[in-house]
Every structure is written in structure tokens, then in C-alpha cells.
N, C-alpha and C positions, 0 to 999 in steps of 0.2 A: 321617474318623478314621485315623490310622496304624495298622499292624499292632501296634506296640509299646504304643500307648495303649489298645488295646481292653481290655475287661473280660475277665478269665480263667473263661470258662464251661465248664460240663461238656460240653455239646454240641460246642463247639469242641474240646475235649481229645479226645473220642471221635472226632470226624472225622479229626483228625491220626494218632490211634492205629490206626485201621483203614484209613487210606489212602482215605477216602471222598471223593475229589476231585469237586468240582462238586455236593456234597450241601447245601452251604449255599445256593447259588444256587436248587436245586430247592426247598428247603424255603421260600424267600423266595417264589418265584414262585407255589408252590401257596397259600401263606397269603394273598397279596395278590390272588390270581386274575389273575395277569398274563397267563397262557396259558389262561385259561377261568375255570370255577367255582372259588370259594375250597373250600379243604380246611379242616377244622376243626383245632385244635390237637391234640386227642386223636387224631385220625386220622394227623395228622403224626407224632406221638410214636410210634404203633405203626407206621408205614411206615419210621421211622427206626431202630427197634429191630429190625425185620426185616432191615434193611440190615445192621446190626451183626452179627447172627447170621450171615448169608450171607457176610460178610466174615471172619468168625472161622472159617467151615468153609473158605473159601477159602484163607486162610492155613495151614490145617492140611492143605492139599492135596486138599480134598474138592470135586467139582462137583455141586451138588444143584440139583435142579429147583425151580422156584419154589414149586409146589403143596406140596413137601415142606418147604421153608422156612416157609410158612405153617402147615403142619401142626405142625411143630416148635415154632414160637412159640406157637401156641395152647395146646399141651400144656404148656409151660414156664410160661406166664403166666395161663392160665384159671382163674378161680376155681371153676368146676365139673367140673375135670379130676380123675379119681380119683388118688389118690397112687400107686397102683401103675403107672398109665400115665406119670406124671411121671418116676418112678424109672427106668423102662424107657427112657424118651427120653434121661434124663440118662446112663445107662450107655452108649447107643447113641453119643450125641455124644462122651462122654469116651473111648469106643474109636476114635472117629476122629481123636483128638488134640485135641478142643476143651475148655478149662478152663470149664465150665459157670458155675461159681460167678462167675468172672472176668467172663464176658460178661454175665451177669445184673446185676452191679454197675455195668456200662456202659450198661445200658438207662436211658432218660431219661423223665421225666415230660412231660405237656403244659406245665406251669409252666416246666421247663427249656427247652423249645422257645421259649416266649414270651420268656424271658429272652435267649436266644441271638438272637432275631430282632430285638428292640426296643433291646437294649443293645448287642450285639456287631456286628450288621449295621445298625443303626439303620433297620431296616424299619418303615413305617407303612401302615396300612391305607388305601386310597383312599377318598375320600368317595363312598359308595355311592349317593348321589342323583344323581352325576355319571354321565352316559353310561348310565343305566338302560335307556333305549329301546333303545340299540344293542346293550347286553349281552343284553337279552332276546331281541331280534331274532336275533342270532347264535346264541343257545342254541336256538331254534326251527329254525334253518336245519341247525345241527349234528344235531339230532334226525331232521330229514327226511334228511340225508345217511347217518345212521346206520341208519335205517329201509330205505332203498335198498339200502345195502351188505348188511344182514342178509337181505333179500328175494333179492337176486340170489344170494347164498351158498347159500340155501336151495333155490333153484331148481336150481341147479348140482348140488347134492348129490342132489336127488331125480332129476334126469335121469340122473347117474352110476349111480345104484342102480336104474334102470329102473322108477321110480315115477312118473314124468312123460314125456310125449311129448318126444322130443329135437327141439326146434325152436329158433329163433333168438327169444329173448324180450328185450323192453326194458321196464324198469321205471320206473314213473313214480310219484313221491310227491307229490301236490299238495294242501297244506292251504288251503282257500279260506273265506273269510269274506263272508257277505252281509249289507248293511245292512238292517236290518228296515223302516226309514223309506222308501228310494227303492229298493231292490232292486239296487243295485250290487254287483256281483261283484269281490271282490279276492282276491289271494293273501295269505296270513297276513303275510308279510314287507312285502309292499306297503303293506297297511293299516296297519302299525306305523309304517313310515318316512314315510307320508304324515301321520301324526299323527290317523288317524281319517278318516271319511268326511266330505266338506265339503258334503254336500247341504243342510244346514241353513243353510248362510252365505250 
């Protein structure tokens, strides 16, 4: 579909307004799971709106940490936020040169994200029955890698703080599965890629 024939969606207009280059492709990849696990439309809407708030602050000449963006977004949109806290945050942002009402009007819903992805970008969800085995195997391997990284970081922190003896440590994270029928031992990834134990064949 050519650029001129694409439907005029709110998400596309907001991307242009705040110069969020690459955001469309990122939304599509996260929704379809092209680079990992899929992200829900509601979570995508929240992520998009936080990017809008960050861009508005950037355009106003403010550099704000991600944690501050998250806090400001929750304060402006949370259902259980005290009115006084919301008004205080509004005054703070307006003092930085941000038109809060304008920014809030540019926030989008999960339905708007869906319309943008399916009608503007013509994205489709993959058949989740395809490559299920490979996706689950990759998820396990990513978790093992993450566990290894967190363990290494923890050891380094404790050594630096004199809470652990300073030695050269190697971390091994090895999830194994044993067949109850024949006792054969596999790594989890090996078992999944083999399609299970073949002792009964």
C-alpha cells in the first residue's frame, strides 16, 4: 500500500507530530512477536503514550530519566491517583513548557493501536501453532541466559562489596530433564528439539 492510500489513523498522526521515527515498526514487531514474546495491545498503548510524553518533554528542552517518565505517566493517567498529586504533576510539567492537555489528547487507546497496526501497516498475527516448539525452546534458552547474567552480576556486586571471597567464578545454568521410563538425561533444549524421549519407539 502506498503512503497516500493508507488510512489516516490517529497513531500515525501522533508519530509524525512527535517525530517518533521507527515507532511504527517497533509496535508491529512487539505485537507480532517478531523479536520475542508478543506484547498486548494495552501494553503497547501504554508504551506508546509514555513515548509521547517523553517526546513532549524533549521538545520542551527537558531531559528526563525513564523512571521519571513512568512516574509522570502513572500520575496523569492512573485511576487511583489523588487529585492533588495529579494537579501538582500538571503544574510541574507545564512549568517545563509542556502543554499537558494537548499531550493527553494525543494519548491513544489499545483500539487505536490495533487500527493502526492492521489498517495502516497491514500487520497480521502469525499462526501461533507454527513454530511453537522453536519459540518455546528459545524462551527457555533466553531465561537460562538471563539467569546466568543475573547470577554473574550478583557475584560481582558481592565481591566488590567484600561480601563474597574474591575468586574467579564460573556460572553454569543447566536445566535438565530425566525420562521417567528409561532414565535418559537431557538438557531441556535438547529434549524439546528432539521431540521428546524416543525410548518407547
